[in-house]
N, C-alpha and C positions, 0 to 999 in steps of 0.2 A: 154828616159821615163820618164810621169808623171803622176804620180798615184792622181787619183781626189779623193779629198774628198766630202761623201755623205751624208749630213742632213737626217738621215735618222729619228732623234729622233725630237717631244718628244715621249717616250713613252707611249702608252695607256693604260687606265685604262677602265673597263667597268663598271657601275654605276646603279642600278636599285631598285626601291622600292617593297616590294612585301606583303609590311602588315606587320602585326604581331601576331605571330602566338598564335591564340586564350589560345590553353591551353598548355600553351611552358614550363611551370616551374612546372608543375605537369607529362610535361615527362621526361625533366631534370632529374627531383626526381626519376622517376624509371632507370632510365640507370645505369649501369654499374661503376661505375669506375674505371678504368682502371692504370691510373699512377698520382702518388701523387710526387712530387721534388719542392723545392726553386723559378722552374718559374711558375709552374699554375700547376692544375692536369686538366684530359683528361680523354675521353671514351674513346673507344676499336674504333679503326680506321674501322669498318664495318657498322657502322648506317645505309648505302645506302641499304642493306641489311637486316635490320630491319624493321617490319609491321609499329609500332606508327609513326617514319621518312620518311615512302616510300610519302607521299602527299607530305612533304616542301623539300626532294629532286626530285622529279620528278619537282617543280617550278623552284629551284634552278640549273637543269637541260638543262630549257629550257632558263633560262637566259644565262646559259655560250654558250647556244646551240645559243641561239639569235650575241653574241657578238663574238662567234667562227666567223660565218658569216660576217657579219657585217666587219669585220676585212681581208677580202678578202680568208680566208681561207675555203676548203671544202670538204664534207664530216660530218657524223653524230659522235656526243659527245657522248661516257659509260662515267658511273661516277666509278672509281675507288678505292676512299676511302671517307667519311667521320665522323668526332668528332668532340664532343666536348668539349672546351676550358671554363676552369673554372679561373680568375684569382682574388687573396684576391688585396685590397689595397698597390701597388708598385711594383706588382708583373707586367712583362712581358716577350717578349720574343726578343733575341736579334735578331739583322737582319744575314737571313737564305735563301736558296731560296727550292723549294719540288722538291727534282730527282726524276726520275720515275714517271714524270707526264709532261701533255702539257700545261693545263688547272686549275688554283687555283682559289679558290672564299671564299667569307668568305660570310656569315649571319648575323648580328647584330641584337639580341632578343629588345635589349636595345639599346640606346644613351649609344655612347662609345667614349675613352681618343683619342682616335685614329689608326692609323697604317699611318708606314710613309714608303714610296717608293721611291728606290734607284737609279738615274739615271745610273752612272757609276755603273756596275757590278762589275768592276776588283777591283776600289779603290775608297772606298767609301770615300777618303776625298778629290776628285777631286770635282772644283767649276766650276759651269757652271753658261752661263747668263739668268735670265729675267729679260725682262725690270726692270730699279730698284733696283733690286737684285742678290744677289749671293749669290749660293744655289746647292747643290747637291743630294735634295732629295724633295718629296712633301708628306705633311701630310691630309689624310683623316681624320677627325672627323664623321662617321655614324650617323646615326638616327634610330631609332629603326626600322625593317623591309629592313633595306636595306641591298643589295646583294652588294659585291665588286669583280670581276671577272678582272684576270690578266693571260698570261706568267707562268708557273710554275718556271722558269728562272727569273723571275727580283726578285729581293735580297730585299727585306721588313724584318720591324723589330713591332712586337706590343708594343705599349710606354707603359708605366707601370703606372697604373691606379689609380685613386682620390678614384675610388669607388668596389664594386665587379664588376667582367662582367663573362655575358657567352656571347659565340658566339659558334656559326658552323661552321666548316670549308671543304673543300671536296676541290677531285681531278680530272680530268678529261683526258682522256685519246682520240682519235681518234679513228676509227673502223677501 
């Protein structure tokens, strides 16, 4: 018996720009803060149920749904959680996944210092080849209004920022 290696990678990540929410700073200011720690500050994770955030959540869900279908999946997504992330200079989040979800995403109110996606989900020190380079990750430096969507089990980290940063993260699951 011969085991065939199937080249199913690269990992796909969706990207769209929906524009900058005009009144985002006042909405952020009015949102209750839930958690403070050395990694950042976060709102509660139920903002998709809050009327002030529903228009943004509807746009984000549309981006996630379009990408979900483009990847060959069928059905309709629903948003299971959504929250604000606040980072001061030098803060970020170590590599992690989003359990109990299928599609995750992040919307950027302003230009951001980046998010790093890892190719190998089990050993992030494994190196793979890109013509002319050896890397095990890909970094996106999102612009204001960008939405990134990806499978929730894709290991990623938020690169420590040089400035303050605020973003809106969300998770979705098929109905």
